[in-house]
C-alpha positions in Angstrom: 4.9 35.1 -84.4 3.5 38.6 -84.5 4.8 41.4 -82.2 1.1 41.5 -80.6 1.0 38.1 -79.7 4.4 38.5 -78.0 3.4 41.3 -75.9 0.2 39.7 -74.8 2.2 36.7 -73.8 4.6 39.1 -71.7 1.7 40.8 -70.2 0.2 37.5 -69.2 3.5 36.4 -67.8 3.8 39.6 -65.9 0.6 39.4 -64.3 0.9 35.8 -63.3 4.2 36.7 -61.7 2.7 39.4 -60.1 -0.4 37.8 -58.8 2.1 34.8 -57.4 3.9 37.2 -55.6 0.7 38.6 -54.3 -0.9 35.8 -52.8 0.3 34.1 -49.8 -1.4 31.4 -47.4 -1.7 31.2 -43.7 -1.4 27.9 -42.0 -3.8 27.0 -39.1 -0.6 26.6 -36.7 1.1 29.9 -37.6 0.4 33.8 -37.1 1.5 36.2 -40.0 2.4 39.6 -39.9 2.2 41.8 -43.2 4.9 44.4 -43.3 4.9 47.4 -45.5 8.5 49.2 -45.9 9.6 47.6 -42.3 5.8 48.7 -40.5 3.1 46.0 -39.6 0.3 46.6 -41.5 -1.8 43.6 -41.0 -2.2 40.9 -38.2 -3.3 37.9 -39.6 -4.6 35.1 -37.1 -6.8 33.1 -39.3 -6.1 30.4 -41.5 -6.8 31.0 -45.1 -5.6 32.4 -48.7 -4.4 36.2 -48.6 -3.1 38.8 -50.6 -0.5 41.5 -50.4 1.2 44.3 -52.6 4.3 42.5 -54.2 7.6 44.4 -53.9 6.4 46.4 -51.2 4.8 44.4 -48.6 6.4 41.4 -47.1 4.9 38.7 -44.7 6.6 37.1 -41.7 5.0 33.8 -40.0 5.2 33.3 -36.3 4.5 29.9 -34.2 0.8 29.6 -32.8 1.5 26.3 -31.3 2.8 25.8 -27.9 6.8 25.4 -27.2 8.4 24.1 -24.9 11.5 25.9 -23.1 13.8 23.1 -21.3 16.9 23.9 -20.0 19.9 21.4 -20.9 21.0 21.6 -17.1 19.5 22.2 -14.1 19.7 25.4 -12.0 21.2 25.6 -8.2 18.9 27.5 -5.9 19.4 28.2 -2.1 16.4 27.6 0.2 15.6 29.4 3.3 18.0 26.7 5.2 20.6 28.0 2.9 21.0 24.6 1.5 21.8 24.0 -2.4 19.3 22.3 -4.4 19.3 21.5 -8.3 16.3 22.0 -10.2 15.5 20.9 -13.4 12.4 22.8 -14.9 10.8 23.4 -18.2 8.1 25.9 -19.5 5.5 25.9 -21.8 4.5 28.8 -23.6 2.8 30.4 -26.8 2.6 33.6 -28.8 -1.2 35.1 -27.9 -0.2 38.8 -29.5 2.3 38.3 -32.2 2.4 42.4 -33.3 3.6 42.7 -29.5 5.6 39.9 -29.5 7.4 41.4 -32.8 7.7 44.8 -31.3 9.2 43.5 -27.9 11.6 41.2 -29.0 11.7 41.7 -32.8 10.3 38.5 -33.6 13.3 36.7 -32.3 12.3 33.3 -30.5 16.0 32.8 -29.0 15.3 36.4 -27.3 12.2 35.3 -26.0 13.3 32.0 -24.6 16.1 34.3 -22.8 13.6 36.4 -21.4 11.3 34.2 -20.2 14.0 31.8 -19.0 15.3 34.9 -16.8 11.8 35.5 -15.4 11.1 32.0 -14.2 14.5 31.5 -12.9 14.4 34.9 -10.7 10.6 33.9 -9.5 12.1 30.2 -8.6 14.8 32.1 -6.8 12.4 33.9 -4.4 10.2 30.9 -3.9 13.0 28.6 -3.0 14.2 31.3 -0.5 11.5 31.3 1.0 11.0 27.5 1.9 12.9 24.3 3.2 14.2 21.6 1.2 11.3 19.2 2.4 8.9 22.0 0.9 10.4 22.4 -2.2 10.6 18.5 -2.6 7.3 17.5 -1.9 5.4 19.6 0.5 4.7 22.7 -1.5 6.0 21.8 -4.9 2.7 22.3 -6.6 1.7 25.1 -5.0 5.4 27.1 -6.0 4.3 26.0 -9.7 1.2 27.3 -9.7 2.3 30.7 -8.1 5.7 30.5 -10.8 3.2 30.0 -13.8 1.2 33.1 -12.3 4.3 35.4 -12.1 6.1 34.2 -15.1 2.7 34.8 -17.1 1.9 38.4 -15.8 5.6 39.4 -17.2 5.1 37.5 -20.2 1.9 39.2 -21.4 4.3 42.4 -21.6 6.1 40.5 -24.9 2.8 39.1 -26.0 3.5 35.6 -24.7 1.2 33.5 -22.7 2.8 31.1 -19.8 0.9 27.7 -20.3 2.9 25.9 -17.7 5.7 25.6 -15.1 6.9 22.5 -14.3 9.7 21.1 -11.8 10.8 18.0 -13.3 13.2 17.1 -10.7 14.5 18.8 -7.4 17.3 17.2 -5.8 20.5 18.0 -3.5 23.8 18.5 -5.2 26.3 15.4 -4.7 28.1 16.9 -2.0 25.2 17.7 0.0 23.3 14.6 -0.8 26.1 12.3 0.5 26.3 14.4 4.0 22.3 14.1 4.1 22.5 10.1 3.1 25.3 9.5 5.9 23.2 11.4 8.7 20.0 9.5 7.2 22.1 6.3 8.0 23.3 7.2 11.5 19.6 8.2 12.3 18.3 4.9 10.9 20.9 3.2 12.8 20.2 5.0 16.0 16.4 3.9 15.7 17.4 0.7 15.2 19.5 0.3 18.5 16.8 1.8 20.1 14.3 -0.6 19.0 16.8 -3.6 19.8 17.2 -1.9 23.4 13.7 -1.9 23.8 13.0 -5.3 22.6 15.6 -6.8 24.8 13.9 -5.0 27.8 10.8 -6.2 26.8 12.3 -9.8 26.3 13.6 -9.6 29.8 10.3 -8.4 31.3 8.8 -11.4 29.8 11.3 -14.0 30.9 11.0 -12.5 34.2 7.1 -12.9 34.3 7.4 -16.3 32.9 9.9 -17.1 35.7 7.5 -15.4 38.3 4.7 -17.2 37.2 6.7 -20.8 36.7 7.7 -20.4 40.6 4.2 -19.6 41.6 2.8 -22.6 39.6 5.3 -25.1 41.2 4.6 -23.3 44.9 1.2 -24.1 44.4 2.0 -27.7 42.9 3.8 -28.3 45.8 1.3 -27.1 48.5 -1.5 -28.8 46.7 0.6 -32.1 46.7 1.6 -31.5 50.4 -1.9 -30.8 51.1 -3.3 -33.9 49.3 -0.4 -35.9 51.0 -1.0 -34.5 54.4 -4.7 -35.5 54.1 -4.1 -39.3 52.7 -1.4 -39.6 56.0 -4.6 -38.4 58.3 -6.7 -40.9 56.6 -4.3 -43.4 56.8 -3.6 -42.8 60.3 -7.5 -42.7 60.8 -7.7 -46.1 59.5 -5.0 -47.6 61.5 -6.2 -46.1 64.4 -9.6 -47.3 63.8 -8.2 -50.8 62.9 -6.0 -50.7 66.1 -8.8 -49.5 68.4 -11.1 -52.5 66.9 -8.5 -55.2 67.7 -5.3 -53.9 69.4 -4.1 -57.7 69.9 -4.4 -58.6 66.3 -2.8 -54.9 65.3 0.3 -55.7 67.3 0.7 -59.2 66.0 0.3 -57.6 62.3 3.0 -55.2 63.2 5.3 -57.5 64.4 4.7 -59.7 61.5 6.0 -56.7 59.4 9.1 -56.1 61.7 9.8 -59.9 61.0 9.4 -59.6 57.5 11.3 -56.4 57.6 14.2 -58.1 59.6 14.8 -61.3 57.6 14.8 -60.2 54.0 17.7 -62.3 53.2 18.8 -65.7 54.3 22.2 -64.1 55.6 20.7 -61.9 57.6 21.5 -62.2 61.6 19.8 -60.9 64.3 21.3 -60.6 68.0 18.9 -59.8 70.6 17.9 -61.2 74.3 15.8 -64.1 74.5 13.6 -62.2 76.7 12.9 -59.0 74.4 9.6 -58.2 73.1 10.9 -58.7 69.5 10.1 -62.8 70.5 7.0 -62.1 72.3 4.5 -64.0 69.5 7.3 -66.4 68.7 7.5 -67.5 72.3 3.6 -67.7 72.4 3.4 -69.6 69.3 6.4 -72.1 70.6 4.6 -72.4 73.9 1.2 -73.5 72.2 3.0 -75.9 70.1 4.5 -77.5 73.2 0.9 -77.7 74.9 -0.6 -79.3 71.6 2.3 -81.8 72.0 
């Protein structure tokens, strides 16, 4: 192989190496910064094939997608009532200005997360200090998250970062506080239950008293009506007796005597001692005399 061919091969290989070192691609999920001797020369935000000066320029890539910052442990904050609450939150953020991001935190994601975490924690501490436990748990939770996102985003823009969202996953009381709260809630529920039982007992007694009163009224009305009907019956019976007596006094007297005889001699063993001239034997004497005359 001639030296000319060797030289040509070496040149071609060198060109290929230089070309390979000059070509780089930018993924659609990334930003690319082209540095020349430590200074940023170009910021590439669009995907595609690009070129650089080998040995002089170098490229660093930064994430374009949304990044989640989720604390491993909940943070402790104090409310306006001076009560401790444990807050578990997370932050959604992304790089929007890679050049500023590199200048501010040297492109270090850990430093950026520390900065964002400090900003959000300081804002949450301030917001929680203005509100009660009820507000931070349910009442104004959405409002707190929106205000925190706006405040954190304003500060994050200084390092080329956008805060997409700030979310409170969980807000709860510490164990020592929650136990006391639960005991107080239990005592309050028992108090309410006792009040309801007392009110129920009072209402039951009221219903019983009203039922007894109505029963007495019904019985009294029934007795009154019964006595009235009985009196009317007795009056009618007396009127009938009086009518019958006035129509035939002798027969009525005779009938009454028979009733008296029947009532006196119910048994064969009954003995009645009276004087012979008593009115009780009036009709017996008459019957006897009538029989003698007939004989």
